[in-house]
C-alpha positions in Angstrom: 80.1 131.7 121.5 82.8 129.9 123.7 84.1 127.9 120.7 84.6 131.2 118.8 86.2 132.9 121.7 88.5 129.9 122.3 89.5 129.9 118.6 90.4 133.5 118.8 92.3 132.9 122.0 94.2 130.1 120.3 95.0 132.4 117.4 96.2 135.3 119.5 98.2 132.8 121.6 99.9 131.5 118.4 100.6 135.0 117.2 102.2 135.8 120.5 104.4 132.7 120.3 105.4 133.4 116.7 106.3 137.0 117.4 108.1 136.3 120.6 110.2 133.3 119.6 110.5 133.5 115.8 110.6 137.2 115.1 112.2 138.1 118.6 109.8 141.0 118.7 107.0 140.3 121.3 103.7 142.0 120.8 102.3 143.5 124.1 98.6 143.4 123.3 98.5 139.7 122.7 98.9 138.9 126.3 96.1 141.3 127.4 93.7 140.0 124.8 94.4 136.3 125.8 93.8 137.3 129.5 90.5 138.9 128.7 89.3 136.1 126.5 90.3 133.6 129.0 88.2 135.3 131.8 85.2 135.5 129.4 85.5 131.8 128.3 85.7 130.7 132.0 82.7 132.7 133.2 80.4 131.8 130.2 81.5 128.3 130.2 80.9 127.9 134.0 77.5 129.4 133.6 76.5 127.1 130.7 77.8 124.1 132.3 75.5 124.8 135.2 72.6 124.8 132.9 73.5 121.2 131.8 74.4 120.2 135.4 77.7 118.9 134.3 79.8 120.3 137.2 81.6 117.8 139.4 79.2 117.0 142.3 79.4 115.1 145.5 76.2 113.0 145.1 76.8 110.1 147.6 73.9 111.3 149.8 71.8 112.6 147.0 71.6 109.3 145.2 71.0 107.3 148.3 67.8 109.1 149.5 64.3 108.9 148.2 63.2 110.8 145.2 61.0 113.2 147.2 64.1 114.2 149.4 66.2 114.4 146.3 63.7 117.0 144.9 64.0 118.9 148.2 67.7 119.0 147.9 67.7 120.1 144.3 65.1 122.8 145.1 67.1 124.0 148.1 70.5 123.9 146.4 69.3 125.7 143.2 67.2 128.1 145.1 70.1 129.1 147.4 72.6 129.7 144.5 70.0 131.6 142.6 69.1 133.8 145.7 72.8 134.5 146.4 73.3 135.6 142.8 70.1 137.7 142.8 71.2 139.5 146.1 74.8 140.1 145.1 74.0 141.1 141.5 73.3 144.8 142.2 76.7 145.3 144.1 78.6 143.5 141.3 76.9 145.7 138.6 77.9 148.7 140.7 81.4 147.6 140.8 81.5 146.8 137.0 80.2 150.4 136.3 82.9 151.7 138.7 85.7 149.9 136.8 84.7 151.7 133.6 87.0 154.5 134.6 90.0 152.2 135.0 91.8 151.1 131.7 93.7 148.0 130.8 97.5 148.6 130.7 98.1 148.0 127.1 95.0 148.5 125.0 93.6 151.1 127.3 90.2 149.3 127.2 87.8 150.0 130.1 88.3 147.4 132.9 84.5 147.0 132.8 85.1 144.9 129.7 87.0 142.3 131.8 84.8 142.4 134.9 81.5 142.5 133.1 82.1 138.7 132.3 81.2 138.1 135.9 78.1 140.1 135.6 77.2 137.9 132.6 78.0 134.8 134.5 75.6 135.9 137.3 72.7 136.7 135.1 73.2 133.3 133.2 73.3 131.5 136.7 70.0 133.3 137.7 68.2 132.5 134.4 69.3 128.9 134.6 68.3 128.7 138.3 64.8 130.0 137.6 64.5 127.6 134.7 65.6 124.6 136.9 63.3 125.6 139.8 60.4 125.7 137.3 61.4 122.3 136.0 61.7 120.9 139.6 58.1 122.1 140.3 56.8 119.9 137.7 55.3 116.4 138.2 57.9 115.1 135.6 60.8 116.7 137.5 63.1 113.5 137.5 62.9 113.4 133.6 64.2 117.1 133.2 67.8 117.8 132.3 
């Protein structure tokens, strides 16, 4: 999904440049589409990177302790992030529904189209957190991704 969204973002960006600098007639909607796509790409990308544990981490302490303590660190960290997302999700969903009344300046799309990207991000983080907690509870937890 992110690759497709990025390809569309690139196409819209190139269209924007062509109309602005070659035809000297800028399109107003291209900027708005690019901004919305960028927000979605960042939110979905960040959530899927968490699933693969590819975020930059400070692991000096983590790698220097015994596996049992590593497991405790991993469970505590994953559990805390998952819990925060679970607790704050209802308020965020309420805000997303509230922004449905507001419209984007050019295309007049509901602002919830933009803000729902963060709701999707939160749900993906929760799902990935539950999966990781399950994997950490297994005896072969060190072999899990």
